[in-house]
C-alpha positions as CSV (number, residue, x, y, z in Angstrom):
1,X,0.3,0.0,-0.1
2,X,2.8,2.6,0.9
3,X,4.3,2.2,-3.0
4,X,0.9,2.1,-4.3
5,X,0.8,6.0,-2.3
6,X,4.3,6.9,-3.5
7,X,2.9,5.9,-7.0
8,X,-0.4,8.0,-6.4
9,X,2.1,11.2,-5.5
10,X,4.1,10.6,-7.9
11,X,1.7,10.9,-10.7
12,X,0.1,14.1,-9.4
13,X,4.1,15.7,-9.0
14,X,4.4,14.7,-12.8
15,X,0.7,15.8,-13.8
16,X,1.1,19.2,-12.2
17,X,4.6,19.7,-13.6
18,X,3.0,18.9,-17.0
19,X,0.7,22.2,-16.7
20,X,3.7,24.1,-15.5
21,X,5.6,23.3,-18.6
22,X,3.1,24.1,-21.0
23,X,2.0,27.6,-19.2
24,X,5.4,28.3,-18.4
25,X,6.2,27.8,-22.2
26,X,3.7,30.3,-23.3
27,X,4.7,32.7,-20.8
28,X,8.2,32.4,-21.4
29,X,8.0,32.8,-25.3
30,X,5.7,35.5,-24.7
31,X,8.3,37.5,-22.7
32,X,11.0,37.0,-25.5
33,X,12.6,33.9,-23.7
34,X,14.3,31.6,-26.4
35,X,11.9,28.8,-25.5
36,X,9.3,27.6,-27.8
37,X,5.4,27.9,-26.6
38,X,3.3,24.3,-26.5
39,X,0.4,26.5,-26.7
40,X,1.5,27.8,-29.8
41,X,0.4,26.7,-33.5
42,X,3.2,25.3,-34.1
43,X,3.4,23.5,-30.7
44,X,0.1,22.4,-31.0
45,X,1.0,21.0,-34.1
46,X,3.4,19.2,-32.6
47,X,2.2,17.7,-29.8
48,X,-0.5,16.0,-32.1
49,X,2.3,15.1,-34.7
50,X,5.0,13.6,-31.9
51,X,2.1,12.3,-29.4
52,X,3.1,8.4,-30.3
53,X,6.5,8.7,-29.8
54,X,6.1,11.1,-26.5
55,X,4.2,8.8,-24.9
56,X,6.0,5.6,-25.9
57,X,9.4,6.6,-26.1
58,X,12.0,7.0,-24.1
59,X,12.0,3.2,-22.2
60,X,8.3,3.1,-21.7
61,X,8.2,-0.5,-24.2
62,X,11.7,-1.6,-22.1
63,X,9.2,-1.0,-19.0
64,X,6.2,-2.8,-20.1
65,X,8.6,-6.1,-21.1
66,X,10.3,-6.0,-17.8
67,X,6.8,-5.6,-15.9
68,X,5.2,-8.2,-18.2
69,X,8.3,-11.0,-17.5
70,X,8.2,-9.8,-13.8
71,X,4.6,-10.6,-13.1
72,X,4.5,-14.0,-15.2
73,X,7.6,-14.7,-12.6
74,X,5.3,-13.5,-9.8
75,X,1.9,-15.8,-10.9
76,X,3.6,-18.9,-11.4
77,X,5.6,-18.8,-8.0
78,X,9.0,-19.0,-9.7
79,X,10.3,-16.5,-7.7
80,X,9.6,-18.1,-4.5
81,X,10.7,-21.2,-5.6
82,X,14.4,-19.6,-6.7
83,X,14.2,-17.8,-3.3
84,X,13.6,-21.0,-1.0
85,X,16.2,-23.2,-3.1
86,X,19.1,-20.6,-2.7
87,X,18.1,-19.8,0.9
88,X,17.7,-23.4,1.7
89,X,15.3,-22.8,4.9
90,X,13.4,-25.5,6.2
91,X,10.2,-23.7,6.3
92,X,10.3,-23.4,3.0
93,X,10.6,-26.9,1.1
94,X,10.8,-27.0,-2.2
95,X,8.4,-29.8,-4.1
96,X,10.3,-32.5,-6.6
97,X,7.4,-31.4,-8.9
98,X,9.2,-27.6,-8.6
99,X,12.2,-28.9,-8.6
100,X,11.6,-30.7,-12.1
101,X,9.8,-27.8,-13.5
102,X,12.7,-25.6,-12.8
103,X,14.7,-28.0,-14.4
104,X,13.3,-27.7,-17.6
105,X,12.7,-24.3,-17.7
106,X,16.6,-23.6,-17.2
107,X,17.1,-25.9,-20.4
108,X,14.2,-24.1,-22.3
109,X,15.7,-21.2,-21.5
110,X,19.3,-22.2,-22.4
111,X,17.5,-23.6,-25.6
112,X,16.2,-20.1,-26.8
113,X,19.4,-18.4,-25.7
114,X,21.6,-20.8,-28.3
115,X,19.2,-20.1,-30.8
116,X,19.5,-16.5,-30.6
117,X,23.3,-16.9,-30.4
118,X,23.2,-18.8,-33.6
119,X,20.8,-16.0,-35.3
120,X,22.8,-12.9,-34.0
121,X,26.5,-13.8,-32.8
122,X,27.9,-16.5,-35.4
123,X,29.4,-15.6,-38.8
124,X,26.4,-15.3,-41.4
125,X,23.7,-14.9,-39.0
126,X,20.2,-14.1,-40.1
127,X,20.0,-11.2,-37.3
128,X,23.6,-9.5,-38.2
129,X,23.4,-6.4,-40.5
130,X,23.9,-6.6,-44.1
131,X,27.9,-6.2,-43.3
132,X,27.7,-9.1,-41.0
133,X,27.7,-6.4,-37.9
134,X,26.7,-7.5,-34.8
135,X,26.4,-3.8,-33.9
136,X,24.4,-2.4,-34.8
137,X,22.0,-4.9,-36.3
138,X,18.5,-6.4,-36.1
139,X,19.8,-8.7,-33.5
140,X,21.1,-5.9,-31.0
141,X,17.7,-3.6,-31.8
142,X,15.3,-6.8,-30.4
143,X,17.6,-8.3,-28.0
144,X,15.5,-7.3,-25.2
145,X,12.3,-8.6,-26.9
146,X,14.0,-11.7,-27.8
147,X,15.3,-12.5,-24.1
148,X,11.6,-11.7,-22.7
149,X,9.9,-13.8,-25.1
150,X,12.3,-16.6,-24.1
151,X,11.9,-15.9,-20.5
152,X,8.3,-16.1,-20.9
153,X,8.4,-19.1,-22.5
154,X,10.7,-20.8,-19.4
155,X,8.2,-19.2,-17.0
156,X,5.5,-20.6,-18.9
157,X,6.6,-24.2,-18.9
158,X,7.7,-23.8,-15.0
159,X,3.8,-23.1,-14.5
160,X,2.6,-25.6,-16.7
161,X,5.1,-28.0,-15.1
162,X,4.8,-27.1,-11.7
163,X,0.7,-27.5,-11.9
164,X,0.5,-23.7,-10.9
165,X,-1.2,-23.5,-14.2
166,X,-4.2,-25.5,-15.3
167,X,-6.2,-23.4,-17.6
168,X,-5.3,-21.5,-21.0
169,X,-7.4,-18.4,-19.3
170,X,-4.3,-18.6,-16.7
171,X,-1.9,-18.1,-19.4
172,X,-3.4,-15.4,-20.2
173,X,-3.7,-13.9,-16.6
174,X,0.2,-14.8,-16.5
175,X,0.8,-12.8,-19.0
176,X,-1.4,-9.8,-17.8
177,X,-0.3,-9.9,-13.9
178,X,2.6,-7.6,-14.2
179,X,0.7,-4.8,-16.1
180,X,-2.1,-5.5,-13.9
181,X,-0.1,-5.2,-10.6
182,X,2.4,-2.3,-11.6
183,X,0.0,-0.2,-13.9
184,X,0.1,2.6,-12.0
185,X,4.2,2.5,-12.4
186,X,3.8,2.3,-16.1
187,X,1.6,5.1,-16.3
188,X,4.0,6.9,-14.1
189,X,6.8,6.0,-17.1
190,X,4.3,6.8,-19.5
191,X,3.4,10.4,-18.2
192,X,7.0,11.0,-17.5
193,X,8.1,10.2,-21.0
194,X,5.8,13.1,-22.6
195,X,6.9,15.5,-19.9
196,X,10.5,14.7,-21.2
197,X,9.5,15.4,-24.8
198,X,7.7,18.2,-23.7
199,X,10.8,19.7,-21.8
200,X,13.4,19.1,-25.2
201,X,10.8,20.9,-27.3
202,X,10.4,23.7,-25.0
203,X,14.3,23.9,-25.0
204,X,14.3,23.6,-28.8
205,X,16.1,20.3,-28.6
206,X,13.7,18.8,-31.1
């Protein structure tokens, strides 16, 4: 609950800052300061034409991927199993089914990782650049989504084999658990991204 209160405070603070930046840019331009007004005709055109990249840029996609992966890990209880095995506490026993599911999950992740290496690291890999370089290349640009997909697959296998997931509907819940649990923090990232875009426009950096 304390974290949710912090999130509410941050959201409110970002909204206040956005309002101040918007009005301040208009006042600053009227006063002759070297700033671009967000309320001018040009500023409004910028708002509309760049709204998508401002809302979902500056790392928001990466945050969404990480929240989805972490939510899946929490939903299946994989974090508790790994924590119990690492701590070795007798009051948190790990069943044989969970150990087997964890082993299969690790194997799935390793197989996925090997496929990624073959595609993006070895010579003549299909995800290398046209000149055969690793960076920049499609492999590097899609590395985080690829790692996220591989992790989600391994977590799914753990959930199925550990009997944590029984029905197809629970698979959908696993993928949505992160966003439903941390939606307020994702909204903070989206609003912060938009605010950063507005500040850059006001300062003439875009």
